[in-house]
C-alpha positions in Angstrom: -6.5 -8.7 16.4 -3.7 -10.0 14.2 -0.8 -7.8 12.9 -2.2 -7.8 9.4 -5.5 -6.5 10.5 -3.8 -3.8 12.6 -1.8 -2.7 9.6 -5.0 -2.6 7.5 -6.8 -0.6 10.2 -3.9 1.9 10.3 -4.2 2.3 6.6 -8.0 2.7 6.7 -7.6 5.6 9.2 -5.7 7.6 6.5 -7.5 10.2 4.5 -7.9 9.7 0.8 -5.1 12.2 0.0 -2.8 10.6 2.6 -3.5 7.2 1.2 -2.5 8.2 -2.3 0.7 9.9 -1.0 1.6 6.8 1.0 1.0 4.6 -2.0 3.3 6.8 -4.2 6.0 6.8 -1.5 5.9 3.0 -1.0 6.2 2.5 -4.7 9.2 4.8 -4.9 10.8 2.9 -1.9 10.0 -0.4 -3.6 11.7 0.7 -6.8 14.9 1.8 -4.9 14.8 -1.5 -3.0 14.6 -3.5 -6.1 17.4 -1.4 -7.7 19.5 -2.0 -4.6 18.8 -5.7 -4.7 19.8 -6.0 -8.4 23.0 -4.0 -7.9 23.8 -6.1 -4.8 23.7 -3.1 -2.4 20.8 -4.6 -0.5 21.0 -8.0 1.0 17.7 -8.4 2.8 15.4 -10.0 0.2 12.5 -10.2 2.7 12.0 -6.5 2.4 10.9 -6.9 -1.2 8.0 -9.2 -0.3 7.1 -7.0 2.6 6.9 -4.0 0.3 4.8 -5.9 -2.2 2.3 -6.8 0.5 2.2 -3.2 1.7 1.5 -2.0 -1.8 -1.2 -4.6 -2.2 -2.9 -3.5 1.1 -2.8 0.1 0.0 -4.2 -0.6 -3.4 -6.9 -2.8 -2.0 -8.1 -0.2 0.5 -7.9 2.5 -2.2 -10.1 0.4 -4.5 -12.6 -0.3 -1.6 -13.0 3.4 -1.2 -13.5 3.9 -5.0 -16.2 1.2 -5.1 -17.9 2.7 -2.0 -18.1 6.1 -3.8 -19.4 4.5 -6.9 -22.1 2.7 -4.9 -23.2 5.9 -3.3 -23.3 7.6 -6.6 -25.5 4.9 -8.1 -28.0 5.1 -5.3 -28.5 8.8 -5.9 
């Protein structure tokens, strides 16, 4: 299993509430990281792309769950 799949599997194990909290936390950290980069307090630019990927993974899995709920609701 690749590292990306492992990360996605770890995210999928989170409950819905934990997923939303993690997404909010990562967005806050991304904002502070960007602010630090702009003010030249942060020098590791790779962290920005890593945070973007993390946010994308979280949002994708969150959307998968929303679609699954909608599919179940349509069947009923």
